[in-house]
KENU-51884 format. One record per residue (C-alpha): residue number from 1; y, x, z. Coordinates in steps of 0.5 Angstrom, whole numbers, plus 500, padded with zeros to 3 digits. Layout:
+-----+-----+-----+-----+
| num |   y |   x |   z |
+-----+-----+-----+-----+
| NUM |   Y |   X |   Z |
...
+-----+-----+-----+-----+
END
This chain:
+-----+-----+-----+-----+
| num |   y |   x |   z |
+-----+-----+-----+-----+
|   1 | 500 | 500 | 500 |
|   2 | 507 | 503 | 498 |
|   3 | 513 | 501 | 502 |
|   4 | 516 | 497 | 496 |
|   5 | 510 | 492 | 496 |
|   6 | 511 | 486 | 500 |
|   7 | 507 | 480 | 501 |
|   8 | 507 | 474 | 497 |
|   9 | 510 | 467 | 499 |
|  10 | 507 | 464 | 505 |
|  11 | 503 | 457 | 503 |
|  12 | 501 | 452 | 508 |
|  13 | 497 | 445 | 508 |
|  14 | 497 | 440 | 512 |
|  15 | 491 | 435 | 513 |
|  16 | 492 | 428 | 515 |
|  17 | 487 | 422 | 516 |
|  18 | 490 | 415 | 514 |
|  19 | 485 | 410 | 517 |
|  20 | 489 | 403 | 514 |
|  21 | 490 | 400 | 507 |
|  22 | 497 | 399 | 509 |
|  23 | 499 | 406 | 510 |
|  24 | 494 | 408 | 504 |
|  25 | 499 | 404 | 500 |
|  26 | 505 | 407 | 502 |
|  27 | 502 | 414 | 499 |
|  28 | 503 | 413 | 492 |
|  29 | 508 | 407 | 492 |
|  30 | 508 | 402 | 487 |
|  31 | 510 | 403 | 479 |
|  32 | 515 | 398 | 477 |
|  33 | 513 | 392 | 473 |
|  34 | 510 | 385 | 473 |
|  35 | 509 | 385 | 480 |
|  36 | 516 | 387 | 482 |
|  37 | 521 | 393 | 482 |
|  38 | 518 | 400 | 484 |
|  39 | 517 | 402 | 491 |
|  40 | 517 | 410 | 492 |
|  41 | 511 | 412 | 496 |
|  42 | 510 | 419 | 500 |
|  43 | 509 | 423 | 493 |
|  44 | 515 | 421 | 490 |
|  45 | 519 | 422 | 497 |
|  46 | 517 | 429 | 497 |
|  47 | 518 | 430 | 490 |
|  48 | 525 | 427 | 490 |
|  49 | 527 | 431 | 496 |
|  50 | 525 | 438 | 493 |
|  51 | 530 | 437 | 488 |
|  52 | 535 | 435 | 493 |
|  53 | 533 | 441 | 497 |
|  54 | 533 | 446 | 491 |
|  55 | 540 | 443 | 490 |
|  56 | 542 | 445 | 497 |
|  57 | 540 | 452 | 496 |
|  58 | 544 | 452 | 490 |
|  59 | 550 | 450 | 494 |
|  60 | 551 | 443 | 492 |
|  61 | 555 | 439 | 497 |
|  62 | 552 | 433 | 495 |
|  63 | 545 | 435 | 496 |
|  64 | 547 | 436 | 503 |
|  65 | 550 | 429 | 504 |
|  66 | 543 | 427 | 501 |
|  67 | 539 | 431 | 506 |
|  68 | 544 | 428 | 512 |
|  69 | 543 | 421 | 509 |
|  70 | 535 | 422 | 509 |
|  71 | 535 | 425 | 516 |
|  72 | 539 | 419 | 519 |
|  73 | 534 | 414 | 515 |
|  74 | 528 | 418 | 518 |
|  75 | 531 | 418 | 525 |
|  76 | 532 | 410 | 525 |
|  77 | 525 | 409 | 522 |
|  78 | 522 | 413 | 527 |
|  79 | 525 | 410 | 533 |
|  80 | 523 | 403 | 530 |
|  81 | 516 | 405 | 529 |
|  82 | 516 | 408 | 536 |
|  83 | 519 | 401 | 539 |
|  84 | 514 | 397 | 535 |
|  85 | 508 | 401 | 537 |
|  86 | 510 | 401 | 544 |
|  87 | 510 | 394 | 544 |
|  88 | 503 | 393 | 541 |
|  89 | 500 | 399 | 546 |
|  90 | 503 | 395 | 552 |
|  91 | 499 | 389 | 549 |
|  92 | 493 | 393 | 549 |
|  93 | 493 | 396 | 556 |
|  94 | 496 | 390 | 559 |
|  95 | 489 | 386 | 561 |
|  96 | 486 | 389 | 568 |
|  97 | 479 | 392 | 568 |
|  98 | 479 | 391 | 560 |
|  99 | 479 | 398 | 556 |
| 100 | 480 | 396 | 548 |
| 101 | 479 | 402 | 544 |
| 102 | 484 | 402 | 538 |
| 103 | 480 | 401 | 531 |
| 104 | 479 | 407 | 526 |
| 105 | 476 | 407 | 519 |
| 106 | 469 | 410 | 519 |
| 107 | 471 | 414 | 512 |
| 108 | 479 | 415 | 513 |
| 109 | 483 | 418 | 507 |
| 110 | 484 | 425 | 508 |
| 111 | 491 | 428 | 505 |
| 112 | 492 | 435 | 504 |
| 113 | 500 | 435 | 504 |
| 114 | 504 | 441 | 501 |
| 115 | 511 | 440 | 501 |
| 116 | 517 | 445 | 499 |
| 117 | 521 | 443 | 505 |
| 118 | 521 | 440 | 512 |
| 119 | 523 | 433 | 510 |
| 120 | 517 | 432 | 506 |
| 121 | 513 | 433 | 512 |
| 122 | 517 | 429 | 516 |
| 123 | 516 | 423 | 511 |
| 124 | 508 | 425 | 512 |
| 125 | 509 | 425 | 520 |
| 126 | 512 | 418 | 519 |
| 127 | 506 | 415 | 515 |
| 128 | 501 | 418 | 520 |
| 129 | 506 | 414 | 525 |
| 130 | 506 | 408 | 521 |
| 131 | 498 | 408 | 520 |
| 132 | 497 | 409 | 528 |
| 133 | 502 | 402 | 529 |
| 134 | 497 | 399 | 523 |
| 135 | 491 | 401 | 527 |
| 136 | 494 | 398 | 534 |
| 137 | 496 | 392 | 531 |
| 138 | 490 | 390 | 527 |
| 139 | 486 | 392 | 533 |
| 140 | 490 | 387 | 537 |
| 141 | 490 | 381 | 532 |
| 142 | 482 | 382 | 532 |
| 143 | 481 | 382 | 540 |
| 144 | 486 | 376 | 540 |
| 145 | 492 | 379 | 543 |
| 146 | 497 | 378 | 537 |
| 147 | 496 | 372 | 532 |
| 148 | 496 | 373 | 524 |
| 149 | 503 | 371 | 523 |
| 150 | 506 | 376 | 529 |
| 151 | 501 | 381 | 526 |
| 152 | 504 | 381 | 519 |
| 153 | 511 | 381 | 521 |
| 154 | 510 | 387 | 525 |
| 155 | 506 | 391 | 520 |
| 156 | 512 | 388 | 515 |
| 157 | 517 | 391 | 519 |
| 158 | 514 | 398 | 520 |
| 159 | 513 | 398 | 513 |
| 160 | 520 | 396 | 511 |
| 161 | 522 | 402 | 515 |
| 162 | 518 | 407 | 512 |
| 163 | 520 | 404 | 505 |
| 164 | 527 | 405 | 506 |
| 165 | 526 | 412 | 508 |
| 166 | 522 | 413 | 502 |
| 167 | 527 | 410 | 498 |
| 168 | 533 | 414 | 501 |
| 169 | 533 | 420 | 496 |
| 170 | 532 | 416 | 490 |
| 171 | 539 | 416 | 487 |
| 172 | 541 | 424 | 488 |
| 173 | 542 | 428 | 481 |
| 174 | 544 | 435 | 481 |
| 175 | 551 | 436 | 478 |
| 176 | 552 | 443 | 478 |
| 177 | 558 | 442 | 483 |
| 178 | 558 | 448 | 489 |
| 179 | 562 | 448 | 495 |
| 180 | 567 | 453 | 492 |
| 181 | 569 | 448 | 487 |
| 182 | 570 | 442 | 492 |
| 183 | 574 | 446 | 497 |
| 184 | 579 | 449 | 492 |
+-----+-----+-----+-----+
END
């Protein structure tokens, strides 16, 4: 090894398990068409964030604004999903002398996530949190602690928060503007 040799770029992967169909649908999202408008999923979210991240690295002030916007959406959705999950967990833990095990898939989907920025991973973390919420809701519905309508409403509200995050970076376009040009 010579002194000019340097290690290549680091690579990592993040393996997650998804147990519910509700969460699995949010990985790909939905293409626009007859069934309705496009719904961005985790993959599109990560792809759009790569463009924004690269724009921020090229000194684009609009990219910084978009990253802040995405971060705010992530924080809001995390709080909303945590609150919903806390409510359902309380229902499951409320009965004395009864231990309810949260349902899990016999064959979960395993996703190997690899993003070029931390926001993609945060989106993946949020998906795992939503999957956990869905598992708790479906368990509570199955054992009669939630009725069908309430369970659907909770699942819908959690998914809506996640879709809002995944849609947040959709309007960004690199303009070539830099901070230096904007400040002058």
